[in-house]
N, C-alpha and C positions, 0 to 999 in steps of 0.2 A: 504494500500500500504506500503510495506517495502522498505526502502531506505537505502541500504548498499553502499553508495558512499561518496567521499570526494572531497574537494576543489571546483571546479566550474561546470563542465559539468553535472555530475550526480545530484548534488544538485539542479542545475537549472531545470533539468527535473522534479524532484519531486516538486519543488516549483511551477512550472507552472501547474502541475496537481492539486496541493493543491488549487490553485486559482479558479479551476473549480470543486471543491467539493470533491476531494480525501481526505480520512482520512489517512494522512501520518505519519508513525512512523519511524524516522531516527535511525538507529542502527550503532554504531561505538564502537571501543575499547578505553578504557581510556588510553591505552598505546601508541596510535597513536598520532603524533603531528598534530596540526591544525593551521590554520591562522585565528585569531579572526575576522578580517574584512571580510574575505570570509564567515565565519560562519554567521555573522550578515547579510550579503547580501543575503544569500540563504536559511535562516531558517524560512522565513515567512510562517505562516499557518501550521507548523509542530509540532509534539511532538518529543522528542529526548531521547534516552536511551542508556546506556552503556551495552555491553555484551562482554565477552571474549570468542570467539569461539574456543580458544585453550583448553578450559576446558569442561568437561562433562556437568556441570551445564549450561554453556553458550550455548552449542550446543542444549541441551534439551529445553532451553527457546526459542531459535530461531525456533526450529521445531514446538513448540506450536503456535508461531505466524504465521508460514507458513500455518498451518492448517486452518487459518481463513483469509488469505489474497487473493486478486485477482491479484495483481501485485507485482513482486519482481524485484527491480532494483539494479544492482551491478556494481561498477565502478573500479574493481581491474584488474590487469594484467591477461592475458589469463591463464587459468588453476588454478588460485588461489582458486576460490570457489570450484572447483572439489576436490582439495587437502583437503579442509576443510569438504568435504562431502555434499556440497550444490550446486553442479552443476545442470545444467538445466535438465538433465535426471533424477537425483535423485528427484528433486523437482516435476517434472511432474508425476513421479510414485506415489509420496506421495499426491500431490494436483492436480489431473486432472483438466484441464481448466485454469491453471495458465498462466499468461503472464510474461515471463522471459525476462528482458531487460538488455543487456550487453553494457557497454560503456568502450572503451579503447582508446589507442593512435594510434596504428599502424594497426588495423584491426584484423579480426578473422581468417585469413588464412595467410600462408607465414611464412618465417623464423623469422620475428620479432613479431609474434603474442603473445609471452609470455614476451616481454620486457616491462618494465615500461616506461611511457612517459607522457609528459604534454604539455601545450600550446606552450612554446618556441621551443621545439623539433618538434612539429607538424608543426609550421611555417617554421622551417629550412628544414625538409625533403620534404616538398611539394613545395618548391620554393618561398613561400611567402616572406621570409626574404630577399632573393637575389633580388626579384622584388621590395620590399620596399626600398632596399638600392641602387637601380640603379639610382635614381635621384641624389644621393650624390656622384656618382662616379667621376664626374668632368673629369679631364684628366687621371685618373687612367684607366689602361686597364681593371681591374676587379672591380666591385662595392663591397663595404663592406656591408655584410649582416646587416640589421636592422629589428627590430620587428615592427609590426603594433602597434600603440599606443592604443591597446585595446586587450582584450582576445577574439579575434574573433572566433577561432575554439572552444574554451571552451563553450561560451554562445550559439553559433549557434548549436553545437552538442547537447547541453541540450535541446534546443527547438525542434530539429529534433527528439530526442528520445521521447519527450512528444507527438509529432505528431504521431510517429509510435505506441506509446502506445494507443492513442485514436483510431487509425485505427484498431489496434488489438482488442480493446474492442468492436468496432462496428461489426467486423467480428465474434467475439465470440458470441455476442448477436444474430446474424442472422444465423450463420452457426454452432456454437458450436466449440469445439476443444480447444487445447492449442496453444500458439503462442510464438515465439521468435522474439525479436526486437534487431537488432545489429547496432550500430553506432560507429564511431571512429573519433578521432580528425583529423587524416591524411586524411581520406576520405572527411570530411567536408572541410579541407583545399584545396583539389583538386577541390572540387565543387566550392569553392570561386574563385579559380584561373580560372576556366572555365567561370566565369561570365565576365571576362575581366576587364580592368581598364578604368576609365574615365580620360580624360585629363583636364576636366573642374572642377574647385573647386566647391564643393557643397555649399549651403547656410549655414551660421553659425548657431549655436544653437539659437532657439527662446526661450527666458526666459519665455515668457507667456505660451507657449505650455508645456514647461518642468514643470512649477509650477503646472499645472493642473494634471500632471502625478504623482506628489509627494504625499507620504503618511506620516503622522506623528502619532506616537504612543508612549505611555509610556509602557515600558516592563522591563525585568530583566536587560537590559543594561542601563536603564535610559530613557531619552527622545530621540527617534530615528527618524530621517527624512530619508526616503529612497524612491527609485523609486517604484511606485505602479505597479499593474498588467499591462502587455503590450500585452498579447495574448488574443484577444477577439473572442468570438463566436457570431453568428448572433442573438441568442435569449436569451442567459443567460449571465448576466453581471458577470465579474470575481471579486472575492474578497477573502481575506484570513480570515477565521473564527477564527483563533488563532493568538495571537501575536508572534513576533519573539522570539525564545527561545534558550538558551545556550545548548551546547551538554550535554547529561546526566542528563537533568533536570527532566525527568519523569521515572517511572518504565517501564520495558519492557513488557507491557501488552496492550491489546486493551481496549479502553474505552467501 
């Protein structure tokens, strides 16, 4: 599985699939900025390499990886991969049977499909922020927007992308064909809004249950304690076969 994503939603998708056996190679450019804590949070079970797709050598190396992958996940704004020559149509012609997963902020149709976006913007445009701020409005006529105290659209979108990938793998195994999985932060935000809100406070965190879910490992970052796999299947227990790894720690080759 090739993981060409950044920050949270896309890396969460590939992290989830890694805990169920996917051989994940994360590809990013050394020129792109990153958030170290986010990298540590989403790199469990993966290998990671640098490639510059703006060069002939980088493009050739990625094509060689595409020739041996089953899943290609990308999290850039609409049209970005097409401009680099790695759009879904090009990859399908080169690698029939490929599952092409696209993750963006505003969806894959409409006037905003090529805009960049992230968690905070998704919460704003879907009404989550204004709903979250409504409790603090007080006597004001209009509530002040506030963000949820969690990256709800990022992580949820990543899990939904992983679910869509698993569904596509099942269909490919039974029916054949190539598949495209499309998810967006804004659509996830709309789905969360449709769930409605509860007026009753939920139970506080249970330290005992949380401790059971935690994993501890020694890796390139030192001694790291982090949340373990949370997506479970009925017959196969989830686990990460590889330790958490920094960006660019491996060569851009399959093992």
